[in-house]
N, C-alpha and C positions, 0 to 999 in steps of 0.2 A: 130561406134566409133573406132573400131580396125583399120580401114583404116586411119582415121585422126591421131590416135596415132602413127601408123607406119610411116606415111609421116613426121610427126614432128620429131620423133625419128631419122628417116633416114637423114633428113636435118641437124639435130644437129650433128649426127655422121659424115656425109660427110664434114661439115664445120670444125669440129675439126680435122678430118683426113688431110684435105688440109692445115690447119694452122700448124699442127705438121710437115708437109713436107715442110714448108716454102713457100707456094704458094702465088701468088698474089691475089688481090681481085677477079679477074675474075676466077682464079682457085678455090677459095673458093666457089664462087657462082655456078660454074659448078659442083663441087663435091656435094654440098648441094642439087642441083636440081636432079642430077643423083641418089644419095642415097635416096632422098625423094621419087622419082618415084619408085625405086626398092622396098623399104620397104612398100610403099603404095600399090603396086601391090601384095606383099606378104600378106599384111593385108587383101586385097580384097579376095584373094584365101582362106585364113584362114576363113574369114567370111562366104563365100559360103559353104566351107566344114562343118563348124559348123552348119550352117543352115540346110544342107542336113542330117547331122547325128542326130541332136537333134529334128528335126521336121519331 
C-alpha cells in the first residue's frame, strides 16, 4: 500500500510541479511519470525496511 500511495502522490506532485512551471502536456506527463517512479521506489524501500524491522 505504501508503494501505491507513493506512486500516486509522486505523480500528482510531478504533474503540479510541471504545470506550475508552465510546461506543455508532454512535460506534465514526463514529470508525473518521473516523480511517480521516484516516490514509488522510495515507498518500496520504506516497505522493505519496515518489514525487516517489524518482523
